[in-house]
C-alpha positions as CSV (number, residue, x, y, z in Angstrom):
1,M,112.6,72.4,116.9
2,E,114.2,73.8,120.1
3,S,114.0,77.3,118.8
4,V,110.4,76.9,117.7
5,A,109.5,75.5,121.2
6,G,111.3,78.3,122.9
7,S,109.5,81.0,120.8
8,F,106.2,79.3,121.6
9,M,106.9,79.3,125.4
10,L,107.8,83.0,125.3
11,L,104.6,83.8,123.5
12,C,102.6,81.7,126.1
13,R,104.2,83.6,129.0
14,A,103.4,86.9,127.3
15,A,99.9,85.8,126.7
16,R,99.4,84.8,130.4
17,A,100.8,88.1,131.5
18,Q,98.5,90.1,129.2
19,L,95.4,88.0,130.0
20,T,95.5,89.1,133.6
21,S,94.5,92.6,132.5
22,E,91.6,93.0,130.0
23,H,92.3,96.8,129.7
24,S,96.0,96.3,129.0
25,P,97.6,99.0,126.8
26,V,98.9,96.2,124.5
27,A,97.1,97.5,121.4
28,L,97.8,98.4,117.8
29,S,96.2,101.9,117.7
30,N,98.6,103.5,120.2
31,N,101.9,101.6,119.8
32,R,104.0,101.5,116.7
33,S,106.0,98.5,118.0
34,H,102.9,96.5,118.4
35,R,101.8,97.3,114.8
36,I,105.2,96.2,113.5
37,I,105.1,92.9,115.4
38,T,101.5,92.1,114.5
39,F,101.5,93.0,110.8
40,C,104.9,91.4,110.2
41,A,103.9,88.2,112.0
42,L,100.7,87.9,110.0
43,Y,102.4,88.5,106.7
44,F,105.1,86.0,107.6
45,A,102.4,83.4,108.2
46,Q,101.1,84.1,104.7
47,G,104.5,83.7,103.1
48,I,105.3,80.2,104.4
49,P,102.5,78.2,102.6
50,W,102.9,80.6,99.7
51,G,106.5,79.6,99.2
52,F,105.7,75.9,99.7
53,M,103.0,75.9,97.1
54,L,104.6,78.1,94.5
55,L,108.2,76.9,94.8
56,T,108.7,73.8,96.9
57,L,105.9,71.6,95.7
58,P,106.2,72.4,92.0
59,S,110.0,72.0,92.1
60,Y,109.6,68.6,93.9
61,L,107.0,67.4,91.3
62,I,109.2,68.5,88.4
63,D,112.2,66.8,89.8
64,K,110.5,63.5,91.0
65,Y,107.8,63.2,88.4
66,G,109.2,65.2,85.5
67,D,107.6,63.0,82.8
68,H,104.2,64.0,84.1
69,F,104.8,67.7,84.9
70,G,105.8,70.2,82.2
71,D,105.1,73.9,81.8
72,D,101.4,73.5,81.1
73,E,100.8,71.3,84.2
74,I,102.9,73.4,86.5
75,G,101.3,76.6,85.2
76,R,97.9,75.1,85.9
77,L,98.9,73.9,89.3
78,K,100.1,77.4,90.4
79,A,97.0,79.0,88.9
80,I,94.7,76.6,90.7
81,I,96.5,77.3,94.0
82,L,96.2,81.1,93.4
83,I,92.5,81.1,92.3
84,P,91.1,81.3,95.9
85,W,93.0,84.6,96.3
86,S,90.6,86.1,93.8
87,F,87.9,85.5,96.4
88,K,89.2,88.4,98.4
89,L,86.7,90.6,96.5
90,I,83.9,88.5,98.1
91,W,85.5,88.4,101.5
92,A,86.0,92.2,101.8
93,P,82.4,93.5,101.7
94,I,81.3,90.7,104.1
95,M,84.1,91.6,106.5
96,D,83.3,95.3,106.2
97,S,79.7,94.6,107.0
98,F,79.8,92.1,109.8
99,T,82.1,91.6,112.8
100,I,82.3,91.1,116.5
101,R,82.8,94.9,117.1
102,S,83.7,94.6,120.7
103,M,86.8,92.6,119.7
104,G,87.8,95.2,117.1
105,R,86.7,95.5,113.5
106,R,89.2,92.9,112.1
107,R,90.8,90.9,114.8
108,A,88.1,88.3,115.2
109,W,88.2,87.6,111.5
110,I,92.0,87.2,111.6
111,I,91.9,84.7,114.5
112,G,89.2,82.6,112.8
113,A,91.0,82.6,109.5
114,E,94.2,81.5,111.1
115,L,92.4,78.7,112.9
116,M,90.8,77.4,109.7
117,M,94.1,77.6,107.9
118,A,95.6,75.2,110.4
119,L,92.5,72.9,110.4
120,T,92.5,72.6,106.6
121,L,96.1,71.6,106.5
122,L,95.3,68.6,108.7
123,G,93.4,67.2,105.8
124,L,96.7,66.6,104.0
125,I,98.0,64.1,106.5
126,G,97.8,60.6,105.2
127,L,97.9,61.3,101.5
128,G,101.1,59.3,101.0
129,D,102.6,59.2,97.5
130,L,101.8,62.6,95.8
131,S,101.7,61.0,92.4
132,D,98.6,59.1,93.4
133,Q,97.0,61.9,95.3
134,L,97.5,65.0,93.3
135,T,93.8,65.7,92.9
136,A,93.2,65.5,96.6
137,L,96.2,67.6,97.2
138,L,94.9,70.3,94.9
139,Y,91.4,70.3,96.5
140,M,92.9,70.6,100.0
141,Y,95.2,73.4,99.1
142,F,92.4,75.1,97.3
143,L,90.4,75.0,100.5
144,H,93.3,76.1,102.6
145,N,93.9,79.1,100.4
146,C,90.3,80.2,100.7
147,F,91.0,80.9,104.4
148,A,94.5,82.2,103.7
149,S,92.9,84.8,101.3
150,L,90.5,85.7,104.1
151,Q,93.3,86.2,106.5
152,D,95.1,88.4,103.9
153,V,92.0,90.5,103.4
154,C,91.6,91.0,107.2
155,T,95.3,91.9,107.6
156,D,95.2,94.4,104.8
157,A,92.0,96.0,106.1
158,M,93.4,96.3,109.6
159,A,96.5,98.0,108.1
160,V,94.2,100.4,106.3
161,D,92.3,101.1,109.5
162,L,95.3,101.6,111.8
163,L,98.4,102.7,109.9
164,P,99.1,106.4,110.0
165,A,99.9,107.9,106.6
166,N,103.5,108.6,107.5
167,E,104.0,104.9,108.3
168,Q,102.4,103.4,105.2
169,G,105.3,103.2,102.8
170,Q,107.9,101.9,105.3
171,M,105.4,99.6,107.0
172,N,104.3,98.2,103.6
173,G,108.0,97.4,103.0
174,M,108.3,95.7,106.3
175,M,105.0,93.8,105.8
176,W,105.9,92.6,102.3
177,G,109.4,91.9,103.5
178,S,108.0,89.6,106.2
179,K,105.9,87.8,103.7
180,L,109.0,87.3,101.4
181,V,111.0,86.0,104.4
182,G,108.2,83.5,105.0
183,K,108.0,82.6,101.3
184,A,111.8,82.3,100.7
185,G,112.6,80.7,104.1
186,G,109.6,78.4,103.9
187,A,110.4,77.3,100.3
188,W,114.0,76.5,101.2
189,A,113.4,74.8,104.5
190,L,110.4,72.8,103.4
191,S,112.2,71.5,100.3
192,Y,114.5,69.6,102.7
193,V,111.5,68.6,104.8
194,I,109.5,67.2,101.9
195,N,112.5,65.2,100.6
196,W,113.1,63.9,104.1
197,G,109.6,63.3,105.6
198,G,107.1,63.8,102.8
199,I,104.0,65.9,102.8
200,E,103.0,65.0,106.4
201,A,106.2,66.5,107.8
202,C,105.6,69.7,105.8
203,V,102.1,69.9,107.1
204,A,103.2,69.5,110.7
205,V,105.8,72.3,110.4
206,Q,103.3,74.7,108.9
207,I,100.6,74.0,111.5
208,A,103.1,74.6,114.3
209,L,104.1,77.9,112.8
210,L,100.5,79.0,112.3
211,V,99.6,78.2,115.9
212,I,102.6,80.4,117.1
213,V,101.5,83.3,114.8
214,M,97.9,83.0,115.9
215,A,99.0,83.9,119.4
216,V,99.9,87.4,118.3
217,P,96.4,88.7,117.5
218,L,95.2,86.8,120.5
219,I,97.5,88.9,122.7
220,I,97.5,92.3,121.0
221,L,94.2,94.2,120.7
222,E,93.3,96.7,118.0
223,R,92.4,99.4,120.5
224,P,92.7,99.6,124.3
225,G,89.6,98.6,126.1
226,E,88.3,96.1,123.6
227,R,87.6,92.5,124.4
228,R,90.3,89.9,123.9
229,L,87.8,87.1,123.4
230,P,84.0,87.3,122.9
231,W,83.3,86.4,126.5
232,S,86.0,88.7,128.0
233,A,85.3,92.1,129.5
234,G,85.6,95.1,127.3
235,E,83.7,97.5,125.0
236,P,83.8,98.5,121.4
237,Q,86.2,101.4,120.8
238,G,86.5,104.0,118.0
239,T,84.2,106.3,116.2
240,H,81.7,103.7,114.9
241,L,80.5,101.2,117.5
242,A,78.1,99.3,115.3
243,G,79.0,95.8,114.6
244,S,77.7,95.8,111.0
245,R,77.0,98.0,108.0
246,D,74.6,97.7,105.2
247,P,76.3,95.7,102.4
248,V,74.5,97.9,99.8
249,I,76.2,101.0,101.3
250,T,79.6,99.2,101.2
251,L,79.1,98.3,97.5
252,T,77.8,101.8,96.6
253,E,80.8,103.5,98.3
254,T,83.2,101.0,96.6
255,L,81.8,101.8,93.1
256,R,81.8,105.5,93.8
257,A,85.5,105.3,94.7
258,I,86.7,103.2,91.8
259,G,84.7,105.5,89.4
260,L,87.4,108.1,89.9
261,P,89.7,108.1,86.8
262,T,92.9,107.6,88.7
263,L,91.5,104.5,90.4
264,S,90.0,103.1,87.2
265,I,93.3,103.4,85.4
266,F,95.2,101.8,88.3
267,I,92.7,98.9,88.1
268,V,93.8,98.3,84.5
269,F,97.4,98.5,85.5
270,T,96.7,96.0,88.3
271,L,95.1,93.5,86.0
272,V,98.1,93.3,83.6
273,K,101.1,94.0,85.7
274,L,101.9,90.4,86.6
275,F,101.4,88.7,83.3
276,G,105.2,88.7,82.6
277,T,106.3,87.7,86.1
278,G,103.7,85.0,86.2
279,I,104.9,83.5,83.0
280,N,108.5,83.8,84.1
281,E,108.2,82.0,87.4
282,V,106.7,79.0,85.7
283,V,109.1,78.6,82.8
284,V,112.2,79.4,84.9
285,N,111.1,76.6,87.3
286,T,110.9,74.0,84.5
287,L,113.9,75.4,82.5
288,Y,116.3,75.2,85.4
289,I,115.3,71.7,86.6
290,K,114.5,70.0,83.3
291,Q,117.0,71.6,80.9
292,L,119.8,73.1,83.0
293,G,120.2,70.1,85.4
294,W,119.3,71.8,88.7
295,S,117.7,69.6,91.4
296,D,114.5,70.7,93.2
297,I,116.5,71.5,96.4
298,E,119.0,73.6,94.4
299,F,116.3,75.6,92.8
300,T,114.4,76.2,96.0
301,T,117.6,77.1,97.8
302,A,118.4,79.7,95.2
303,S,114.9,81.0,95.1
304,G,114.5,80.9,98.8
305,L,117.6,81.1,100.9
306,Y,119.9,82.9,98.5
307,T,117.3,85.6,97.6
308,L,116.3,86.2,101.2
309,G,118.6,89.1,102.0
310,L,118.0,90.7,98.6
311,V,114.2,90.6,98.8
312,I,114.3,92.0,102.3
313,A,116.5,94.8,101.3
314,G,114.4,95.4,98.2
315,A,111.2,95.5,100.3
316,F,112.6,97.9,102.9
317,V,114.4,100.2,100.5
318,G,111.4,100.2,98.2
319,G,109.2,101.2,101.1
320,M,111.5,104.1,102.1
321,F,111.9,105.2,98.5
322,A,108.1,105.2,98.1
323,D,107.7,107.6,101.0
324,R,110.6,109.8,100.0
325,Y,110.6,109.8,96.2
326,G,107.2,108.5,95.2
327,R,105.4,105.3,94.8
328,R,105.3,105.5,91.0
329,L,109.1,105.6,90.8
330,V,109.3,102.5,92.9
331,L,106.8,100.7,90.7
332,C,108.8,101.6,87.6
333,I,112.1,100.5,89.2
334,G,110.6,97.1,90.3
335,Y,108.6,96.1,87.2
336,G,110.7,97.9,84.7
337,G,113.8,96.4,86.2
338,F,112.3,92.9,85.9
339,S,111.6,93.6,82.2
340,A,115.2,94.6,81.6
341,V,116.8,91.6,83.3
342,A,114.4,89.2,81.6
343,I,115.2,90.6,78.2
344,V,118.9,90.5,78.9
345,F,118.6,86.8,80.1
346,A,116.7,85.9,77.0
347,L,119.4,87.5,74.8
348,C,122.2,85.6,76.4
349,P,121.4,81.8,76.1
350,H,125.1,81.1,75.6
351,L,125.5,81.9,79.3
352,W,122.8,79.7,80.6
353,G,125.3,76.9,81.3
354,E,127.2,79.2,83.7
355,R,125.9,78.8,87.2
356,W,126.8,82.4,88.2
357,F,124.6,83.8,85.4
358,T,121.5,81.7,86.0
359,L,121.8,82.3,89.7
360,S,122.1,86.0,89.2
361,Y,118.9,86.0,87.1
362,V,117.0,84.3,89.9
363,L,118.3,86.8,92.5
364,S,117.6,89.8,90.3
365,Y,114.0,89.1,89.3
366,E,113.1,88.0,92.9
367,M,114.5,91.3,94.3
368,L,113.0,93.5,91.6
369,S,109.6,91.8,92.0
370,A,109.8,92.6,95.7
371,V,110.5,96.3,95.0
372,G,107.6,96.4,92.6
373,S,105.2,94.7,95.0
374,V,106.0,97.2,97.8
375,G,105.4,100.1,95.4
376,F,102.1,98.6,94.3
377,L,100.9,98.0,97.9
378,S,101.9,101.5,98.9
379,M,100.2,103.1,95.9
380,A,97.0,101.0,96.3
381,M,96.8,102.0,100.0
382,R,97.5,105.7,99.1
383,I,94.6,106.0,96.6
384,S,92.0,103.8,98.4
385,W,89.3,106.2,99.6
386,S,85.6,106.6,100.6
387,T,84.0,105.0,103.7
388,A,84.6,101.6,102.2
389,A,88.4,102.1,101.7
390,A,89.2,98.7,103.0
391,T,87.0,97.1,100.3
392,V,88.6,99.4,97.6
393,F,92.1,98.3,98.7
394,T,91.0,94.7,98.6
395,V,89.7,95.2,95.0
396,Y,93.3,96.0,94.0
397,M,94.7,93.0,96.0
398,T,92.2,90.7,94.3
399,L,92.9,91.9,90.8
400,S,96.6,91.6,91.4
401,N,96.1,87.9,92.2
402,V,94.0,87.6,89.1
403,S,96.9,89.0,87.1
404,H,99.2,86.5,88.7
405,V,96.9,83.6,88.0
406,V,96.6,84.6,84.3
407,G,100.3,85.0,84.0
408,N,100.9,81.4,85.4
409,W,98.2,80.0,83.1
410,L,99.7,81.7,80.1
411,A,103.0,80.0,80.6
412,G,101.9,76.8,79.0
413,P,100.2,78.2,75.9
414,V,103.0,80.7,75.3
415,R,105.6,77.9,75.5
416,S,103.5,75.8,73.1
417,V,103.5,78.7,70.6
418,T,107.2,79.3,70.9
419,S,107.9,75.5,70.6
420,D,105.9,75.3,67.4
421,Y,107.8,78.3,66.1
422,A,111.2,76.7,67.0
423,A,110.1,73.5,65.1
424,S,108.9,75.6,62.1
425,I,112.4,77.0,61.6
426,G,114.0,73.6,61.6
427,L,115.1,73.3,65.3
428,A,114.7,70.0,67.1
429,G,115.4,68.4,70.5
430,T,117.2,70.3,73.2
431,E,118.1,73.1,70.8
432,A,114.4,73.7,70.1
433,E,113.5,73.5,73.8
434,L,116.1,76.1,74.7
435,Y,115.1,78.4,71.9
436,S,111.5,78.2,73.0
437,Y,112.5,79.1,76.6
438,Q,114.5,82.0,75.2
439,L,111.5,83.4,73.3
440,T,109.1,82.8,76.2
441,I,111.3,84.6,78.8
442,G,111.9,87.5,76.4
443,F,108.2,87.8,75.8
444,A,107.6,87.8,79.5
445,G,109.9,90.8,79.8
446,L,108.4,92.7,76.9
447,I,104.8,92.5,77.9
448,S,105.6,94.0,81.4
449,L,106.6,97.3,79.9
450,P,103.4,98.8,78.3
451,A,101.6,98.6,81.7
452,L,104.0,101.1,83.2
453,L,102.8,103.8,80.8
454,L,99.4,103.7,82.6
455,L,101.1,105.1,85.7
456,L,101.6,108.4,84.0
457,R,97.9,109.1,84.6
458,V,97.7,107.9,88.2
459,R,97.5,111.1,90.3
460,T,97.1,111.1,94.1
461,A,96.0,114.7,94.1
462,E,92.9,113.6,92.3
463,V,92.1,111.3,95.2
464,D,92.7,114.0,97.7
465,A,90.4,116.4,95.9
466,A,87.7,113.7,95.9
467,K,88.1,113.2,99.6
468,A,88.0,116.9,100.3
469,G,84.8,117.1,98.2
470,Q,83.3,114.2,100.2
471,A,84.1,116.0,103.5
472,D,82.6,119.3,102.2
473,A,79.5,117.5,101.1
474,G,79.0,116.1,104.5
475,F,79.6,112.4,103.9
476,E,80.2,110.4,107.0
477,T,83.9,109.9,107.5
478,N,84.9,106.7,109.3
479,P,88.5,106.8,110.6
480,G,88.4,103.0,110.9
481,E,87.8,102.5,107.2
482,M,89.3,105.5,105.4
483,V,93.0,105.7,104.5
484,D,94.6,108.8,105.9
485,V,96.3,110.9,103.3
486,D,99.8,112.2,103.7
487,P,100.2,115.5,105.6
488,P,100.1,118.6,103.3
489,R,103.4,119.4,101.6
490,D,104.5,121.4,98.6
491,H,105.4,118.5,96.3
492,D,103.8,115.1,95.7
493,H,106.3,112.9,93.9
494,D,103.5,110.5,92.8
495,D,101.9,113.3,90.8
496,G,105.0,114.7,89.3
497,E,103.7,118.2,89.8
498,T,104.8,121.0,92.0
499,G,102.3,122.9,94.1
500,S,99.8,120.1,94.3
501,T,97.4,120.9,97.1
502,R,96.2,118.5,99.8
């Protein structure tokens, strides 16, 4: 608590210093360090409740109320929590169309979303025994995640607006790494908090962290000269000073962009890429706690604390590899690697009793998922184009969450099918359960492979040609909404062709 209080005091002092000058150069557009601080802080804030809801809470419920929570219930729980993240497709055109322009295109939305995230968490205080209040818990977390998804859309859009092309890969690695730190650290730390002080203590910790993070966009502007608050001095900055756009134009530009074959194919890839990992995260959770004897704290410690260094390394290295060797290669390493380790794990049930083997599997799939996620973020940002590029990018983020939800939801039905098959061949009891898990995890690995073939047809040069055609045709180019392409070079690793022009 002393470290949290100290961090908050430092932020308060910085805020007081900056508020004395409304035209302070503390802005994202002209300072890389400010971009790193802001985007990493916002993604870290997303990761903490993410880790709590996907790891801490399900593990706690399985361990303490195991008779009432199996694969089907945990899969539904995770899917319900993730559903609001599909609303990003609704938030994006609204955010693109309306804003307090004098505060920057995105910053007002981010501050408002952070505030509502904190307020909705307050509704969880006083619930008491979770076994009696599960429905209320789900409703409140559903509401909380509506605003968390809004904050995510705003942060992604601001990154699209302000990140130079030569920072996109590495910054995506840093941003995603920050979210993973929040997810892993939050899951591990909050597992102790919930066992010690219950849901109220978890809420108090999360609200305190949200307030600290909210200070960052309050201090740092998007562009020098903008207002810090609606009543402060300052003026809109940038090429487009209007505070709103016609939503019909936003929708038209979005449809025009995703009509490009490369983007259409990447949409299909996005919709199916997380089926396997979604199934895996549910069944591994129940397998380890119900069948292999892990406690909820042991599982969240492994998935949180122990994976922390690996997921950070995976995110950062994945980002650098995306810039240097191509985003498609990073996608294949991440999601293809997950398929490989899942299949190997499924083929070695005789080693499931060995702690080193089961721990290694958790570490491996968490790290490879981080690599794949960074590759996906970088590719999605790279091929988002048109004057509604922020909305196009959000389409990919939304569909990625849909893929995750479907994967979580499939865990229960797939386990039912494999359990029935185990019974049909004469297995019973623990032997049948373990065989069912073996088939389910193997299936999760196998279904992740076909989607990678779609990446062969994803070509960034096709996007660049469309953007060049847009410029030649005289379409309005808005630097605040279009993704900058990489500088011209002789070889684009994402296209796999030499001599591709930019």
